[in-house]
N, C-alpha and C positions, 0 to 999 in steps of 0.2 A: 389578678396578675396583670402586668402591663403588656403592651403590644410587642415589646422587644423579646419577651419570654415565650410567646405563643407561636404555634405553627400547626396547620392542619385544619381541614374542613370536616366536621363531624355531622352525621345524620343519625337521629334516634330511630332505630329500626323497630317500630312498634309491632308486637305480635299478640295474638290472642289464641289461647289453646293450641299453640304450636303452628299457627297460620299467620304469615306475614300480612300486615295491612298493606293495601296498594299504595297509599300515600308516600311512605318512605321510598318506594321504588321511583316515584316521580321526583322526589327530592334529591335522590342520588343523581338523576339525570341533570338536574339543575346544578348540583354541586360540581359535576364534571365541567359544566360551562364556566363556573367560577374558577375552577382549577386552571383552565386555559389562560386566565388572566393573571393569576397570582402564583401558579405553579405549585400549590400545596396539595398534598395527597388527600383523597377522600376516604374517610373511615366510617363504617357503619357500626353503631353501638347496639348490641343485642343483649337483652336481659330477659331472664325467665328461668325455667327448669326444663332440662332435656330439649333445648332449642338449638344446640350447636349444629345440628344438621341443616339449619336454615342459612348458615354462613355461605355455602356454595351458591345459593340463589342470589344473595346480596352481591357476591363477587361477579356473578354472571350479569347482573344488571348494572355493573360499573364500579362497585366499591373496590378501592385498592387494598384496603385492609378491613377486617372485621374484628372488633373486640367483643368477646363473648363472656358474659358474667352470669353464672348459673348458681342457683341456691333454691332450696325448698321454699324459702320465704319470699321468693320472687316469682313463684309459679303463677299466682294470680296477682294482677296489678294492685299494689297498695302504696299509697303516696310516700310514707316515710321511709320504708325500706328501699324503694326505688330512688328516692331523693338521696339517701345516704350513699348508695353505690355510685350513682351518677356523679356526685360531688367528688368522691374518692378517685374516680377514673379521671375526671377533669384535672384535679390537682396533681395526679401522677403524670399525665401525658401532655397537658397544657395546649389544648387546641385553640386556634384563633377564632373559629366560627363554629357554633353549635346550632344546628337546625332541627326543629321539632315539627311533626305534623300538628296542625291545628284541629286535632280530634279531642274528644272529651279527656282522653288520657294525656295527650300532649299539653293541652291547656291547663291541666292540673299540675303536671310535673314540672314544666319549664319555669313557671314563676317561683316555685319552691327552690329549684336549683339556683336560679338567678339571685334570689334573696340571700341564700347561704354563701354564694361566691362573691356577692357584692358587686355584680357587674350590671349590664343593661339588657333589656328584653323588648323587642317589638312584637306585638300580638297581631295575628291574623293578616300577615302580609300576603300580597297578591303578586309581588315580583321581587327579585333580588338582583343586584348588580353592583357595579362600581362607578363612581363619578369620575370626572376628568382629573381629579387629584389622587385617584386610586383608593378613595375611602369606600368601604363596604356599605351600600345603601339598601335599606329595606323599604319597600313601598307598601303603604296600607291605606285603606279608605279612612277618612276622618270626618268629624262633624256630621254624623249620620249618613255618611256616604256622599256628601255634597262636594267633596274634593279629595284628592289623593295627597297624602303626606309622605315625604321622603326622609327617612330617619337614619342617622348614623351614630355609632358609639365610638368616639374618636380615640380614646386611650385604653379603657379597661377591656380585658379579655376574660373569657371568650365573648364574642359578639353573638348574642342569642336572639333567636327569632322563631315564632311559630308561623307556619305557612298553610294556607287553606288547601284543601284537597282539590284535585282536578284542574289546577291552574297551570300545571306543567305536564308534559307527556313523558312517560317512562320510556326508556330505550328498549329495543328488542334485546332479550337476554342472549348472551353468548356463553354457553356452558363450557367452552374451551378456554375461557379466560383463567388466568392464574392470579392469585392474590394471597395475602398473608392473613392467617387466622391466629389471633392472640387470645388464649384462654386465660382469664383472670380468676384466681381463687379469691372469693369474697366471703366474709362472715357478716351476716346481717340478721338482726332479731326481727321477729314479727312485730307489727304495730300492737302495742298493748291496749290501745283504746278502742279498737273495733276488730271484728272478725267477719270475713266474707262467708256467709253460710251457703249461698248458692248463686249461680249466675244463669239467668234465663233470657234467651233471645227474644226480642220484640217480634210478635207475630203481626205481619202486615199483609193487607190485601193488595195484590198487584206487585209491580216492580218498584223499588225505591227510585225516587226521581234522579238520584245521581248515577243510577245504573241504566236508566231508560234511554233508548236510542231516539225516541220521538216524544216530544212534550207539547202540550197545549197549555199556555199559561195565561191566567186572567189577572187583571189588576184593578186599580181604583175606579176605572171607568165602567166596570161591570155594575149594572144598576140593581139587580136583585138576585136572589138565590135561584129563581126559576131560570134566569139566563145562564147562571153558573151551571145548572144541570145540562144545558145545551152544550156548554164547553166540554163537560164530562163525556157527553154522548159523542161529540166530535173526536175527542181523544181516543175513545174506544174504537170508533170506526176506522181510524187511520193507524191502529195498533200502537197507540201511545198511552201516556199517563197524563193526568191533570196536575198542574202545578200553579203557583200563584206568586204575586209580589206581597209585600208585608201588609198592606191595608186589608186584604181579605182575611188574613190571620187575625189582625187586630179587631175586625168586626165579628170574629167568631164563626165565620163561614167555613173555613178550612183549617186543618191541623198545621201546626208549625213544621211538621216533617215535610210538608209540601211547599214550603216557602223557599224561593230562590233569592240569593243575595248575601250581603255581608253578614247579616244576622241570621241567615238561614243556611241554605246548602249551595255549594258551587256545583254546577252541572256542565256536562260537555256532550250533549246529544248530537246525533247526526242531523236532526231537524228540530227546530223549536218555532212554534207559532205564538206570538205575543199579541194578546187581545186586550185593549183598554189599558195598556201600560205605557206611560210616557217615557220612562227610562232614566231613573236617577242613577248616579254613579253607584250607589249602594246595590241597586239591582243589576246593573250591567256588568259589574265585576264578577257577578255570580253566573253569568251565562254567555259572556262574550266569546268563549272558546267553542261555541256550537259551530258545527260545520256549515249549516245553512240556517239563516235567520229570516223569518217572515213576520210582518207586523201589520196589524189592523188598528187604526186609530183615527179619530175625527180631527185631531190636531196635526196639521201637516208639518209643523216644526218640532214635533216631539223628538227628543234626543235619540230615542231608539232607532229612528230612521237613519241616523248617521252610520250605524253598523248593520243595517238591514239589506239583504239582497233582494227581497221581494216585499214591497210595501203597498198597502191599500189605504187611501185616505177616505174613510167612509164610516157610517154607523154600523158597528158590529151586529146590531140587532137585525139588520137587513142582510148582511153578508153571511153570517154564520148559518142561519137556517137554509140559505141558498146552497152553501157548500155541503151541508148535511144531505139535502134533497138530491144533489147531483151525485154524491157518493153512493147513496142508496140506489139511485137509478142505475148507476153503472154496475153495481153489484148484483 
């Protein structure tokens, strides 16, 4: 559809087992900022089975409307049924912007919907806004995170984008808010090519890095796995979790689930200590929302110092053991 036909900002309200993902709540907050510029209503799109009760929460977090599409074949996420329903809803209501969380589900569904509609899609955006001419612009890291690209879809609608988690802050919920709930009757077949037999949660030790309030992150400058063990000890002593930049994952020292950055996880801790990380754009977009940032690096012009509140230009091999000894002495 063309831009003259479209109106409204949509957010895909991902849920699993009747529990809303946190990212759509962050995206609704950003959508409300976009609304202040273009004056279009914010609508949350909720799909599943027996999920209508979640509509009140979406309105409390800022949605003006909630479209609810329920069916037995939408109970567990399946690409083709979800794609069919999403496309039908878009063709009926004609939104101008459709925002998806850059989760495994959102990254799978959004491009399928985009291809069917024949519009455009920006992947893994870290910011949304409008340029001086009023065009909707999506900002995303490019060329391995070495620069930020600003992408616009001039004519076709809806303008689609997936947005990384934790780059925006959700608003405080107001359960006195009123909004419109639209219940859509949909008919959709199960995908004939595969069947979900079971869904098992991943069992992890400790807190996932995107939920941790304190992080100690190591990067390319870490010389060996023995030094990495010291970083793990330091993280434990200060009540945090160990994380890393991409090189330590590429070297096989740490699991991808611990990687911060564009190709890893976006985090927003109260405190992060970066050790041996120079600070590529790819990394910094994943942690720049931290409340307090500290950095230890031998290179005094490391990019990470530009966003650091507390910095030490020194060899971490001398600083980290001293910090550990001091903490143990005080305890």
